[in-house]
N, C-alpha and C positions, 0 to 999 in steps of 0.2 A: 497372438498368445502362446504359439509355439516357443518362442525366445524365452519364455518366462519358465517354461517346463523344467530344465535343469536346475533352476533356482528353487522351484517348489520341491523337488526331490531332495535338494540340500537341506532345506528346512525340516523335510520329514526324518532325515537321519540325524538330527541334531542330539548331541549328548546332553547330560545334566548341566554340563559346563556352560552351554550355549544359552542365550536367551531364549525363551520358550517360542517367541514369534519374531518375525522381521522387525527390525529396529523402528522402522518409519511407522509400522503399524502400532508398535508400543508407544510412540512419541504422540500420535494423534488418537489414541483411544477414547480419551475422554473430551474431545474436541480440539479446536485450533487457536483458542485464544493464547498470547504469549505466556500467561502465568501457568496455563495448564500444561503447555508443552514444555516450558522450563521445569516444572515439577517432575514431569516423567523422565526427562533428560538428566537431572539430578539423581532421580532414583536409578537409572541405569548406569551412571558414572559409579555410583556407590556400591553396586550390586556383585562387582567381581565376575559378572557374566561376560561371554565373549559372542562377538558377531563377526560375519564376513565382510570383506570391502565393498562388496557390490551393495550390501544392505546400507553402508554409511554413504555411498554415494546416492543412493535412492533417497535416503533420509535428507541429505544436503539439497537434493532437486526439490523435495516437497516443501522443506522449509523456506527455500527462496521463493517458490510459487506463492506461499503464504506470507512473504514479506518479512519473515523472521531472520533477518540477516545476522544478527549477533548470535543466535543459537546455531544457525547453519555454520558460522564461522567457527564455533566452539567444536562442533562435531567434525568440521574440516580439519581443525588443527589436531584433533584426536587421530584422524586418518594420516595426517602428516608425520605424527611421531612415530609411526611403526613403519614409515617408508613403503607404504602400499602392499605390505605383505598381509596374509589372512589374519583377522583380528586375533584368532585363536593362538597366535604367538605370544599375545600379551594379555595378562590379566589386567583389564584396563582399570578396575576399581582400585587396585594396589597403587596405580600411578595418580589416580585423580582425587581421591577422598580428600586430602587436606586442603586442596585449592579453591578458593571461590571462584565464582564462574569466570569473570572476565579476565582475571589473572591467570586463570588456567589457559586460556588460548595463548597468551604471550609466552609462557613457560614451555607449552608443549610444542609450539612451532619451532623454538630454538632447539628442540630435541631432534627437528626433522632429519629424515632421510631422503632418498631420492624420490621425487614426485615425477609424474609425466607432466610435460608442459601444458597439456590440456588442464591438468588439475591446478597448476599454477595460475593460469588465466582465471580459472573459477575463483581460486583464492583472492586473486588481485580485485577482482569484481567485489567480493565480500568485504574485504578490507575497506574498500571506498566506501561502502554502504553502512558498515559498522563503525568506522574509525574516522573516515573522511578521505577527501582526495589527496591531501598531503601525505597521510600514512601509505595510499596506494602507490603514490610516486616512489615514495622511499622503498617500498617492497620491490617494485619494478627495477629501480636502479641497483637495488642489491641482487637481483637474479644474476645466476652465471650467464655469461654471452651466449651459450648454445641454448638457453631458454628463451632469449630475446627473439621471437621469431613472430610470425604473422598473428599467432593467437595471442600472445601476451601483448604485443603492440595494439592488436585489435581491440583487447579488453581495456586497455588504459585509454584508447580513443573513445571507446563507448562511455567510459566513466566521465571523461571530459565533455561529452556531448550531452549525457544525462543532467551534468552540473551547468550546462550552458555555457560552458567556457570556450567560445568560439575561437579566439587567437591561439589559445594551446591546441585545441583540436585541430585546426587547419595546419598548424606549424608540426603537429605530429603525423597528420596525412602526408604532407608533403615529404616527410623523412620515410614514411612506409613506401610511398612510391619509388623514391630513391633507392630503397633496399629491395624493392620488388615484392613488397608484403601487401601489395593493394590489387590482387589479381582476383579476389572474390568479390562478390556483392555486399558482404556483410560491413566493411569499412565504409563503402559510399552510402549504405543505408543509414548507419550511424550518424553520418555527416547530414544526410537528408533530413534526418529526424531533428537534428539540432537547428537547421534552417526552417523546419515547419514550426518549431516551438518558438523562435525567436522571431517569427513573422517576416522571413526572408524567403518567401516562396518563390520568387523569382530566380533563385539561385539553385532550385531544384532541377529545372529544365537543363540547366547548364551541366549538373552533374550527370544527368542521364546521357547527355551528348557526349560528355567524356567517357562514360563507361562504353558506349557505342563505339567511339574511336579507338579505345584500347582493348576492345573486344572481350569486356567483362560481361558476362551473362547476368542478366537480372534475375531476381526471384519474386515469388509472390509478394514478399514484403515491399520489394522495391517498387512495384506497380501499385500496392496499396498507399505508399505516401506520395507516389507521383499523383494519383487521382485525388488524393486529399488536399494536394497542394492546389490544384485547380479548383478544387471544392471551396476552398478557403478565398479564392478570387472570384467566387461566384459563376464560374465558367463551366456549366454542366455540359456543354458540347465538347469541351476538351476533355472533361472526364470520360465521355463515353467515346471520344477517339482513342484514349488510353486503353480502354478495355478491349476495343477493337483490335489495336496493335497487338495486345497481348495475345489474342486469339489468333491473329495472322502469323505472329512470330513462330509459335509452334514449339520453341525451346522450353517455354515454362508453361506448365498446365495449370490453369486457375484451380483453387481449392475452394472449400466453402468460405475462408476468410475473405477472398477476393469479393464473393457476393454479399457477405454480411457489411463490408466495407461500402460497396457500390449502394446497398439498400439504405444504409444509414445517411449515405450522402442524399439520396433521393429524399428521404424522410426530412432531413435538415431544410431541403429546398421546397417542402411541401408537396412534392411530386408523388403522392401515396400509392397512386396505381403502378407507376414504374417501380417503386419500392416494393411492392408485392410481388410484381414479376420477378424482381432480383431474389426475393426471397423462396419464391418456388425453385428457382436455380440453387439456392443455397441448400435447400432441403435435398434435391437430387445429389448434390455433391457430398452429402453426409452419409456417406456409404458405411463408415465405420460406427455410426450413431453416437458421435461424439456428444457427451452431455453439454459441454460449453456451446456447440452449436445450436442446440436445443435451445439454450437459455438466450442466446441472440436472437433466435426466431421469436420467442416469446415476447422478449423486450421490444423488438422492433415491430411486431404485429401490433403490439401494445399501442406504440408510439403513432401506428397509423390509425388507431382507434377501432381496430376489427377484433372485438371480443371474441366473435365466434372462432377465428382462428387461433387465437390464444388459447382457448379450451381446447381446440382439436390437437394442436402442436403439444400440450400439456399431457393429453391423454397418450399421444404417441411416445412421448419421452417415458411415461410411466411403463408402457408396453416394452420399450427398447431397453430401459434401465430400471428394473424392477426394484433395485436396491437404491432408493433415491438418497443423495446427500443433502445436508442442509441448504447449501448454496442454491439447489434447484428450487427448494421451497422458498427461500428468501426472495429468489428472482420472481417466481410466480406470484407470490403475495403482493409484492412492489408493483407488478404490472397490472394486477386486479385493483389494487388501491388507486393507481394512476387512472384507471379507467372507470372510476367512482363505483366498483362493483365490491362494495364493502361486506354484503353478505357472502359473496364468494370467496372473498379474501378470509373471511372468518371460518367457513367451511374448510378450506385449504389449510387454515392454520391448526384447526382440531385434527385434521388427518395427520399433520406432522406431530402435533402435541401428543398423539396417541401412541406413536410410533419412535420418535427419536430416541437415539441412545445418548446423545449429549446435547443439553439444552444450550441454543445459540440465542442469546439476548438480542443480536440483530434482527431476527424475525420478529421477536415481540415488539421491538421498538418501531417497526413499520406500522403495526396496528396501533400502538400507542399514538403515534403521530397521525395517524389517520383519524382517530377518536378526537385528539386536540384540534386537529384542522376543522373538525366538524363542531367544535365547541362542547364536546361531550367529556368534560373534565373528570367527572366522578366514574364514567366507564373507563377512562384512561388510567385512573389510580387504581380501580379494581383490577385492571389487566396487570399493571405493575406488580401488585400484590400477588396475584395468581402466579407471574412469572418467578418471583422470589420462592413461592411455595413449591413450585415444580424444580426447583434448583437452579434457576437461572441468576446469574450475578449481574446486577445492573452495572452499565457502564457509563462513561461519561456523556455518551450520546443521549441516554436515557434522560439524564437530568437537564442536558441541554434542551431537549424537546419541552420539558416543563418550564425551564427558564424562559424561552422564547414566548410560551403561552401567558406567563405572568407579566413578562415585559410589555407585550402587546395589550394587555388589559391593566397595565399601570399598577399592578401590584409589586411594587420594586422590593418591599421586604421579602416576598416569597421568590422573586427572581434572584435575589442576592443569597438567598439560603440554597437554592438549586445551584447556583454558580458554585457557591463553596462546596457542595457535595460533588459537583461534577470534577472540580480540581482534585479534591482529595481521593475520589475514587480512581481517577485517572494515575495518580502516583502511588496508589495501592496495587495497581495492575501493572505497574512499569510503563505507563505511557504518560505522556505530557498532553494536557488538554488546557487551552487558553482561552478565556471567554473572548467573543467578537469584541474589537475596539469600541463599537457603538454601545453593546452591553455594559462595558467597564465605565464609560463616559456617564451612562445614565444612572448607574449604581452610585458612582462617586457623587454625582449631583443630588442624589436623595439624601446621602449622608451630610452632604454640604449644607443642604437645606435644613436638616435636622441638628446642624452644629454638632455632630457625633464625632468628635476627633478620635476617640477609641475605636470606633467602629471603621472609620477610614484607615487608621494606622494598621489595624488587623487585617483589612482586605489588602492593603498594599503588601504587607508581609506575605500573605498567602500568594499574591500574584507574582512576588518575586522569587517564589520557589519555582515557577514554572516559566517565567519570562524575564530575561536579564535587564532588558531596556525597556522600561516602561513609558518613555516619552515624556516630554515636558507638560503635557496636559493633564496627567494623573498627578504630578507634583504641584501644578498651579492649583487643582481643585484642593489638594491638601493644604496649602498655604491659605487659601480662602476660608477653608473650614476652620482653621485656627483663627484667623481674624474674626470671624462670624462668631465663634465660641469665646472670644476674648481671653484666649491661652496663649501664653508665650511658648516659643520654642527656640530656647538659646542657641542651639547647634545646627539651625535649619540650613545656614549658608553653606556651613562646612559638609553637611549633608549633601547638599546639591552638588557642591563640587566633586565630591566622592562618587556621586552618581553620574557626573559628567553631563548634567542637565543645565541648560540655559533657558531661564524663563522670559517671559515677555517684558517689556518696559512696564507696563501696568502692574503686574505681579511683583516686579522688582521693587516697586513703590510700598507695596502691601509687606514687604519683608521688614521694614523698619519699624513697624508696629508690634512685631512678634519677636525680633531678635535684635540684640544690641551689638551683634558681631561687627 
């Protein structure tokens, strides 16, 4: 906390030219939804107010934590534009007002002055997440030679690993070794993560042996991945051997994530007593009262079925962190629902509902789904109405929950209506939601049976706004609907060609009856 004191004093001394509060607080004041954060960011950019560089860095970190990568990139490019000086040097509003959001980051980065290499590594990561891997590669190639060090190489390697691009990742790792940029565990961790996600667990032990041979000291994350690799192979004895080696090594001190990882492995293996022993160690390690650690405790105790411990940890969290965030309530309510403690979940929700500063629809969705799963449709609808009255903005997940209920009960008309609402709501929030393929198939079959060509066409038009390639099954159902309805579609063959769709031989025969092409 002491490290934050100078920044607190800086805020206290702000003149009227500065933003009244830290930038990151302003951005998240009304919640963490993309639309809310974007609105606050746009307000700031137009305000002519000034902030300091450290605030921008903290805003970027929090935006990344919330996976708001485009927003983070925009803020980052704002930092880029002033070359890392105090933001008070430039009245930001003057620069940004005329520009629409995504064009902004492109234009401002071209005005860029000198950034640290660490800044450039973060920027590269954001570019990959916001614009794709090819843009990140282009950004890396265009960096000056003295900026191409272990940080930027490591950032690009991490991007390749996250995108599961094995060949590119391995080739870049070889280059990093050649240049002497693979002396820390970070690069090896990225590669091990890749092997873990691509079911190449056997390669992870080889990486560990290479690190030992090259005297690269592992970190907690290294051991966590190593344990997970053996867990994926159902080898709990080897998992335990790894944790013992970590203790013997002495160079790396276990933290609470080590024991949350171990407890999760035991839970997956059905070894609940060992899981709870690990959770006791986790709790001892959480000396800083990290809220995320408490959330792991609640979730994992919940998975062992220990409702008593779930409530005990919840009480401990409220003592340690009196100012509870939405995520803590979301985590607790989900744990209670999973344990079939619906009354406890309702009490927890009421507590949150009476004190929240921003309505988080995700919390309401947990209870809506719980009611739906219990067949309590009326209560779920009432709860949805209550959420709207309290200022909650329904999201695609809300409508997906109702869609799944109606699909299960074969009310396809209502399922289609909910899917329609989910897609449109997602687009209005700047997110893409696509119905599961099974739901699309059922809805298409419903309209096919009704011979409702208009409804099918409208549904396809809506789907194409959120998914480019719908696949041949959707168009085969469309063709059958035209045939069943006895309606011609003269341009259907040309349309299939434009969509790059190849239908089955049986469907090809049907085309002759609706098209003369």
